[in-house]
Residue, then its C-alpha position, 0 to 999 in steps of 0.5 A: x472445514x479443517x483443511x480451509x483453516x489450515x490455508x487461511x489462518x495465516x491471514x487472520x493477523x492481516x485482518x486485525x487491528x494494529x496495535x497503537x494505530x487508532x482506527x476511530x476519530x472524533x468527527x463532531x460532537x451533538x447534544x443528546x439531552x443536553x449532553x455533549x456526545x462525541x460523533x466517531x468515524x471508523x478507519x475501518x468498517x463497511x462503509x470503507x469496505x463497501x467504499x474499496x469494492x466501488x473504487x475497485x473497478x476504477x483501478x482498471x482503466x478502460x475495458x481490456x488489459x492483459x495479465x501482466x498490465x492488470x495486475x499491475x493496475x490492481x496493485x497499484x490501485x491497492x497500494x494506493x487505497x491502503x496508503x490513503x486509508x493510513x493517512x486518515x487512519x492515523x490523521x498524519x500528513x500527507x507526504x509531498x513525494x507523489x509516488x506509491x513505489x516503496x522501493x522508490x520512497x525508500x531510495x529517495x528517503x536515501x538520496x536525501x539523507x545523504x543531501x539534507x540529512x533527513x527523510x523526505x518521507x519520514x513517515x515511510x515504513x518499508x512493506x512486510x516481508x513477502x509471504x509467498x502469497x499469490x494475490x489477483x491475477x497470480x492466484x487465478x493464474x495458479x488456480x488453473x495451474x498456469x504460469x504468470x510472467x512478471x516483467x517486474x525484474x526487468x524494469x526494477x534492474x533499469x530503475x537500480x542502473x539509473x538510480x547508481x548513475x544519479x548517484x554517481x552524478x552527485x559524488x555519493x558513496x555507494x549506500 
């Protein structure tokens, strides 16, 4: 048991409530015994978790995908799910930007800041620092002694090259 705890205690902060973020919102009021009572909705809980597990299958389109595509679909779906839950929990308006790619959101904010002097995604927060944790297909491959090959670096370098070209066309300084 101590071995399991040593491995999984790093996840404790991930499942704790974030300070300053209200997880309960009043949805309506009801009257009981002549007293008006608020009815709350929790942003987290079994209903949200059950709903997540129902939506999990919809993250992967079709019935077959190779490991890289499966991992990409899974992470994209979870990112979208987390962003939607965060928006619901905090009551912030949805951003007009139609991407969940944090690197792209960051770059768009920098470019918009340079042109219009304000962020296009004002509530953008960069993701937490990578902890080295394996997730999804990476986790399965690691436990089976297989090597997971990720093609994201190739895509990322192409995106960064395209962003440099875009910046040059706008005659912006290097950020």
